C-alpha positions as CSV (number, residue, x, y, z in Angstrom):
1,M,123.1,309.4,221.2
2,Y,123.0,306.7,218.7
3,W,119.5,305.4,218.3
4,K,117.8,303.5,215.5
5,P,119.2,305.0,212.3
6,R,117.1,306.7,209.7
7,P,118.6,307.0,206.2
8,V,119.1,310.6,205.0
9,I,117.8,311.3,201.5
10,V,120.9,311.8,199.3
11,P,121.3,311.7,195.5
12,V,121.1,308.2,194.0
13,S,124.5,308.4,192.5
14,M,126.0,309.2,195.9
15,M,124.3,306.3,197.5
16,R,125.6,304.0,194.8
17,L,129.1,305.1,195.5
18,S,128.9,304.8,199.3
19,P,130.5,301.7,200.8
20,K,128.0,299.1,201.5
21,R,128.5,296.2,203.9
22,T,126.4,293.2,204.7
23,N,128.0,292.1,207.9
24,R,125.7,289.2,208.7
25,N,125.8,287.9,205.1
26,D,129.6,288.2,205.0
27,R,130.0,286.2,208.2
28,L,127.6,283.4,207.1
29,P,130.1,281.5,204.8
30,T,132.8,281.7,207.6
31,R,130.4,280.4,210.2
32,L,129.2,277.6,207.9
33,A,132.9,276.6,207.2
34,V,133.6,276.5,210.9
35,A,130.6,274.4,211.5
36,V,131.6,272.0,208.8
37,V,135.2,271.7,210.2
38,I,133.9,271.1,213.7
39,A,131.4,268.4,212.4
40,L,134.3,266.7,210.5
41,C,136.5,266.7,213.5
42,V,133.8,265.3,215.7
43,A,133.1,262.6,213.1
44,I,136.8,261.7,212.9
45,L,137.0,261.5,216.8
46,A,133.8,259.4,216.9
47,S,135.2,257.0,214.3
48,A,138.5,256.8,216.2
49,V,136.7,256.0,219.5
50,F,134.6,253.4,217.8
51,T,137.6,251.8,216.2
52,Y,139.4,251.7,219.6
53,A,136.4,250.0,221.2
54,T,136.3,247.5,218.3
55,F,140.0,246.7,218.9
56,L,139.3,246.1,222.5
57,R,136.3,243.8,221.7
58,L,138.6,242.0,219.2
59,R,141.1,241.5,222.0
60,S,138.5,240.0,224.3
61,S,137.3,237.8,221.5
62,Y,140.8,236.6,220.7
63,L,141.4,235.7,224.4
64,A,138.1,233.9,224.6
65,N,138.8,231.9,221.5
66,R,142.3,231.1,222.9
67,G,140.9,230.0,226.2
68,R,138.2,227.9,224.5
69,E,140.9,226.2,222.3
70,I,143.1,225.3,225.3
71,S,140.1,224.1,227.3
72,A,138.8,221.9,224.5
73,T,142.3,220.3,224.1
74,I,142.6,219.5,227.8
75,E,139.0,218.2,227.9
76,A,139.7,215.9,225.0
77,Q,142.7,214.4,226.8
78,A,140.5,213.7,229.9
79,R,138.2,211.4,228.1
80,G,138.3,207.7,229.0
81,P,137.4,205.4,231.8
82,G,138.5,206.6,235.3
83,R,139.8,210.0,234.1
84,R,137.0,212.6,233.9
85,N,136.0,212.3,237.6
86,N,139.5,211.6,238.9
87,P,141.1,214.8,240.5
88,A,144.5,213.1,240.7
89,F,144.4,212.5,236.9
90,W,143.3,216.1,236.4
91,Q,146.3,217.3,238.4
92,T,148.7,215.4,236.3
93,L,147.0,216.5,233.1
94,L,146.9,220.2,234.1
95,E,150.6,220.2,235.0
96,S,151.4,218.7,231.6
97,A,149.2,221.1,229.8
98,Y,150.7,224.1,231.7
99,E,154.2,223.2,230.5
100,T,152.9,223.2,227.0
101,Y,151.1,226.5,227.2
102,S,153.2,228.3,229.7
103,G,154.1,231.0,227.2
104,S,150.5,232.3,227.2
105,V,148.9,230.6,230.2
106,A,149.4,231.8,233.8
107,L,147.3,229.1,235.5
108,L,145.1,226.1,234.8
109,A,142.5,224.7,237.2
110,L,139.6,222.4,237.6
111,V,136.8,223.8,239.9
112,D,133.5,222.3,241.1
113,H,130.1,223.9,241.1
114,T,130.9,225.7,244.4
115,G,134.2,227.1,243.1
116,N,136.5,224.8,245.1
117,V,139.7,224.0,243.2
118,L,140.0,220.3,242.6
119,A,143.2,220.4,240.7
120,S,145.5,223.2,239.5
121,A,148.8,224.1,237.8
122,G,150.7,227.3,237.3
123,D,150.8,230.5,239.4
124,T,147.7,229.8,241.4
125,L,148.5,232.6,243.9
126,R,148.7,235.3,241.2
127,D,146.2,238.1,241.4
128,H,143.6,237.6,238.7
129,G,143.3,241.3,238.1
130,D,146.0,241.2,235.4
131,L,144.7,238.0,233.8
132,Y,141.9,237.1,231.5
133,I,140.0,234.3,233.2
134,F,138.1,231.9,230.9
135,E,135.9,229.1,232.2
136,E,134.3,226.3,230.2
137,P,131.8,223.8,231.7
138,L,133.1,220.2,231.6
139,P,130.7,218.1,229.4
140,Q,129.1,215.3,231.4
141,P,129.9,211.7,230.4
142,R,127.1,209.6,229.1
143,S,126.3,205.9,229.6
144,P,126.1,203.5,226.7
145,H,122.3,204.0,226.8
146,G,122.8,207.8,226.3
147,E,122.0,208.9,229.8
148,A,124.1,211.6,231.4
149,R,126.2,210.7,234.4
150,P,126.1,213.3,237.1
151,T,129.5,212.6,238.6
152,V,131.1,215.8,237.2
153,A,128.1,218.0,237.1
154,G,129.0,221.6,237.5
155,W,132.8,221.0,237.1
156,R,134.6,223.7,235.0
157,I,138.0,224.1,233.4
158,R,139.5,227.5,234.3
159,V,142.2,229.0,232.1
160,G,144.0,232.1,233.2
161,L,145.5,233.8,230.1
162,Q,148.2,236.5,230.3
163,L,147.0,239.8,229.0
164,S,150.5,240.6,227.7
165,E,149.8,238.1,224.9
166,T,147.4,240.6,223.4
167,D,149.4,243.8,224.1
168,F,150.0,244.2,220.3
169,I,146.3,244.6,219.8
170,K,146.0,247.2,222.6
171,R,149.1,249.0,221.3
172,Q,147.6,249.1,217.8
173,A,144.3,250.5,219.2
174,T,146.1,253.1,221.3
175,L,148.3,254.1,218.4
176,Q,145.3,254.5,216.1
177,L,143.5,256.6,218.7
178,V,146.5,258.9,219.2
179,V,147.1,259.3,215.5
180,S,143.4,260.1,215.0
181,G,143.5,262.7,217.8
182,L,146.6,264.3,216.4
183,A,145.0,264.4,212.9
184,V,142.0,266.1,214.3
185,V,144.1,268.7,216.1
186,A,146.2,269.3,213.0
187,L,143.0,269.5,210.8
188,F,141.3,271.9,213.2
189,A,144.4,274.2,213.5
190,L,145.0,274.1,209.7
191,S,141.4,274.8,209.0
192,M,141.2,277.7,211.4
193,N,144.4,279.2,209.9
194,L,143.0,278.8,206.4
195,L,139.7,280.4,207.5
196,R,141.5,283.3,209.1
197,M,143.5,283.8,205.9
198,L,140.3,283.6,203.9
199,S,138.6,286.1,206.2
200,R,141.5,288.4,205.9
201,F,141.6,288.0,202.1
202,L,137.9,288.8,201.9
203,E,138.3,291.8,204.2
204,L,141.2,293.1,202.0
205,K,139.1,292.6,198.9
206,M,136.2,294.5,200.5
207,R,138.5,297.3,201.5
208,E,139.9,297.4,198.1
209,G,136.4,297.8,196.7
210,E,135.6,300.4,199.2
211,E,138.7,302.3,198.4
212,K,137.8,302.4,194.7
213,Q,134.3,303.6,195.7
214,L,135.8,306.2,198.0
215,K,138.1,307.4,195.2
216,S,135.1,307.9,192.9
217,L,133.3,309.5,195.8
218,G,136.2,311.9,196.4
219,M,136.2,312.9,192.7
220,M,132.5,313.5,192.9
221,A,132.9,315.4,196.2
222,A,135.5,317.7,194.8
223,S,133.3,318.4,191.8
224,L,130.3,319.1,194.2
225,A,132.4,321.3,196.4
226,H,133.5,323.4,193.4
227,E,130.0,323.7,191.9
228,I,128.1,324.2,195.1
229,R,130.3,326.0,197.6
230,N,130.8,329.2,195.8
231,P,127.2,329.8,194.7
232,L,126.0,328.6,198.2
233,G,128.3,331.0,199.9
234,A,127.1,333.8,197.6
235,M,123.5,333.0,198.4
236,K,124.1,332.9,202.1
237,G,126.0,336.2,202.0
238,L,123.3,338.0,200.0
239,T,120.6,336.6,202.3
240,Q,122.4,337.9,205.3
241,L,122.8,341.3,203.7
242,A,119.1,341.3,203.0
243,Q,118.4,340.4,206.6
244,E,120.5,343.4,207.7
245,D,118.8,345.8,205.3
246,L,115.3,344.8,206.4
247,P,113.8,345.7,209.8
248,P,114.0,342.9,212.4
249,T,110.2,342.8,212.4
250,H,109.8,342.5,208.7
251,S,107.6,339.5,207.6
252,A,110.4,338.2,205.3
253,Q,112.8,337.7,208.2
254,P,111.7,334.1,209.1
255,Q,112.1,333.0,205.5
256,L,115.5,334.6,205.2
257,K,116.6,333.0,208.4
258,T,115.5,329.6,207.0
259,V,117.5,330.2,203.9
260,V,120.6,331.0,205.9
261,S,120.1,327.9,208.2
262,E,119.7,325.6,205.2
263,A,122.7,327.1,203.5
264,E,124.8,326.4,206.6
265,R,123.5,322.8,206.7
266,L,124.5,322.3,203.1
267,E,127.9,323.7,203.8
268,K,128.3,321.2,206.6
269,L,127.2,318.4,204.3
270,V,129.8,319.3,201.7
271,T,132.5,319.7,204.4
272,D,131.7,316.3,205.9
273,L,131.6,314.7,202.5
274,L,135.0,316.1,201.7
275,D,136.4,314.9,205.0
276,F,135.1,311.4,204.4
277,A,136.1,311.1,200.8
278,H,139.6,312.8,201.2
279,A,140.8,311.3,204.4
280,R,144.1,313.0,205.3
281,E,147.1,311.1,206.6
282,P,147.5,311.4,210.4
283,Q,150.0,313.9,211.7
284,I,151.6,312.3,214.7
285,R,153.1,314.4,217.4
286,E,153.2,314.6,221.2
287,F,150.5,316.6,223.0
288,R,148.4,316.6,226.1
289,L,144.8,315.2,225.9
290,S,143.7,317.6,228.5
291,D,144.5,320.5,226.2
292,V,142.4,319.0,223.4
293,I,139.5,318.4,225.8
294,A,139.6,321.9,227.2
295,G,139.5,323.3,223.6
296,I,136.5,321.1,222.7
297,T,134.7,322.1,226.0
298,T,135.0,325.7,225.0
299,M,133.7,325.0,221.5
300,V,130.6,323.1,222.6
301,Q,129.7,325.4,225.5
302,P,127.1,327.4,223.5
303,R,125.5,324.1,222.4
304,L,125.4,322.9,226.0
305,E,123.7,326.0,227.2
306,A,121.2,325.9,224.4
307,S,120.3,322.3,225.1
308,N,120.4,322.7,228.9
309,V,122.9,319.8,229.1
310,A,125.9,319.6,231.4
311,L,129.3,318.2,230.4
312,R,131.3,316.6,233.2
313,V,134.9,315.7,232.5
314,S,135.9,312.8,234.9
315,A,139.5,311.8,235.5
316,A,141.1,314.1,232.9
317,Y,144.1,312.5,231.3
318,D,147.1,314.9,231.7
319,S,150.0,312.7,230.7
320,P,151.7,313.4,227.3
321,I,150.6,311.1,224.5
322,R,151.7,310.6,220.9
323,S,148.9,310.6,218.3
324,D,147.1,312.8,215.8
325,P,145.7,315.8,217.8
326,D,143.7,317.3,215.0
327,G,142.1,313.9,214.1
328,L,141.4,313.1,217.7
329,K,139.9,316.5,218.2
330,Q,137.5,315.9,215.3
331,V,136.5,312.5,216.7
332,L,135.9,313.8,220.2
333,L,133.9,316.8,218.8
334,N,131.7,314.6,216.7
335,T,131.0,312.1,219.5
336,I,130.4,314.8,222.2
337,V,128.0,316.7,219.9
338,N,126.1,313.4,219.3
339,A,126.0,312.8,223.0
340,I,124.6,316.3,223.7
341,E,121.9,315.9,221.0
342,A,120.9,312.6,222.5
343,T,120.7,313.8,226.1
344,P,117.4,315.3,227.2
345,P,117.3,318.7,228.9
346,G,118.7,318.6,232.4
347,G,120.9,315.6,231.6
348,T,124.6,315.1,231.8
349,V,127.3,314.0,229.3
350,V,130.3,312.3,231.0
351,L,133.7,312.2,229.4
352,K,136.4,309.9,230.9
353,A,140.0,309.2,229.9
354,F,142.2,306.5,231.4
355,D,144.8,303.8,230.6
356,G,143.4,300.6,229.1
357,N,144.3,297.0,229.9
358,N,146.5,296.7,226.8
359,D,148.6,299.8,227.5
360,D,146.3,301.9,225.3
361,L,144.5,305.2,225.8
362,V,140.7,304.9,226.4
363,V,138.3,307.8,226.1
364,Q,134.6,307.1,227.0
365,I,131.7,309.5,226.3
366,D,128.5,308.6,228.1
367,D,125.1,310.2,227.5
368,S,121.8,309.8,229.4
369,G,119.6,309.4,226.4
370,E,117.6,306.5,225.1
371,G,120.6,304.4,224.1
372,L,121.0,302.4,220.9
373,G,117.7,300.7,221.1
374,E,117.5,297.7,218.6
375,S,120.1,299.3,216.3
376,S,123.3,297.5,215.5
377,P,126.3,299.5,216.5
378,R,128.2,298.6,213.3
379,E,125.2,299.8,211.3
380,L,125.5,303.3,212.8
381,F,129.0,303.7,211.3
382,E,127.6,303.4,207.8
383,P,127.9,306.6,205.7
384,F,124.7,308.6,205.2
385,T,122.9,306.9,208.1
386,T,121.6,309.1,211.0
387,K,118.7,309.5,213.4
388,K,118.8,313.2,213.3
389,A,116.4,314.9,210.9
390,R,119.0,317.5,209.9
391,G,122.1,315.3,210.2
392,T,124.4,314.4,207.4
393,G,125.0,310.8,208.5
394,L,128.8,311.2,208.1
395,G,129.9,312.2,211.6
396,L,130.4,308.7,213.0
397,A,131.7,307.4,209.6
398,V,134.4,310.1,209.5
399,S,135.3,309.4,213.1
400,K,135.6,305.7,212.5
401,Q,137.8,306.4,209.5
402,I,140.1,308.6,211.6
403,V,140.4,306.1,214.4
404,D,141.0,303.2,212.0
405,R,143.9,305.1,210.4
406,L,145.4,305.5,213.9
407,H,145.1,301.7,214.4
408,G,142.5,302.1,217.2
409,S,138.9,301.2,217.6
410,L,135.6,303.1,218.0
411,E,132.8,301.2,219.7
412,L,129.2,301.9,220.7
413,E,127.2,300.1,223.4
414,N,124.2,300.5,225.7
415,L,124.7,301.4,229.4
416,P,122.9,299.3,232.0
417,Q,121.5,302.4,233.7
418,G,120.3,303.8,230.4
419,G,121.9,305.9,227.7
420,A,124.8,304.9,225.4
421,R,128.6,304.9,225.5
422,C,131.1,305.6,222.8
423,S,134.5,304.1,223.6
424,I,137.6,305.3,221.7
425,R,140.8,303.2,222.1
426,L,144.1,304.4,220.7
427,P,147.4,302.6,220.9
428,R,150.4,304.2,222.4
429,L,152.7,305.2,219.5
430,P,156.5,305.0,219.9
431,S,158.7,308.0,219.4
432,G,159.6,307.0,215.8
433,A,155.9,307.1,214.8
434,D,156.0,310.7,213.7
435,K,155.1,311.4,210.1
């Protein structure tokens, strides 16, 4: 019932006053801003992770330099005749060095090329998992002629440094990472809030512009109604009198019938225009939806018979509701007529009413036509846009306006099995909502 729209030819002045929206263009700045915020957050996180990794590398570098410093000091004390290759001397030297560096060193050892410990000092039974192990090869002594002596080949000085000595670096790295993460979360939340406020502001500005346009449109519609309705009614009445005076078989009867039909179409255009331009305030009261549906069924029965289309009411909603019965009746009538006109002969229009997930009332009208096709559902709510050759293009626009004033929603979608669905959602109003 809502295929690809075809603009109706209307006066240029009227088209200028009609609200015009560019949904995709309006969303582009917001999407661009969201993309920039996300990119900025990702960049900050990447920088924080890189800085954290740099701190950890700095920690390892600090421990390695510390181990190299201690190893060089011990190795310098081991120089001299009978010292370098003497494990007993190394044992005494390592014990003395351990007392000096016990604040940061957990163990000291001298190991050979096979890994056997030749001398050691400190907590040698401690698990190396919580230590930083640094090993430095022991330089080989040389003879007076410059030749290397292989007596200590492969020996290494092992230094086990306590990781707690560099906890301040790890704490700094962790603190920097946590602060950066919190900054990203705060930036993202603040940006999203600002974007929502900006989107709301732009929406209000757009509505303000539309309301000004609608006000001008209402003034024009009132003038049109005054200038067109009376002469149009007179022409229609005189034409009908001429039809009665002439024999049914007279050659002028088809032309007179066309005049009456076109006059009725113009009357409907003026009425729809007035309804759209002069939106009335909802009159909230309690009523039964089943009574409204029954009245609409009676009204559309001649159209159903002429189109050879069936209307099936599924799960009629009989509980009392609070809303605007006249507005809801107009919305249902517009959407059901659209569904009938979209359904081919022999098809069925299905109307369902039920409770929604958010404690709201849902009314669905399904047709068995061609569906929406490639048309955008939001585009079909634009004024003066219709697929029908003799449509006014205001039925859905008026319906959307009524539902919006009731703080509900009107949506269009394709059905998987073919056809289209119009969904009307209305909130449940409390007893104090009467106007």
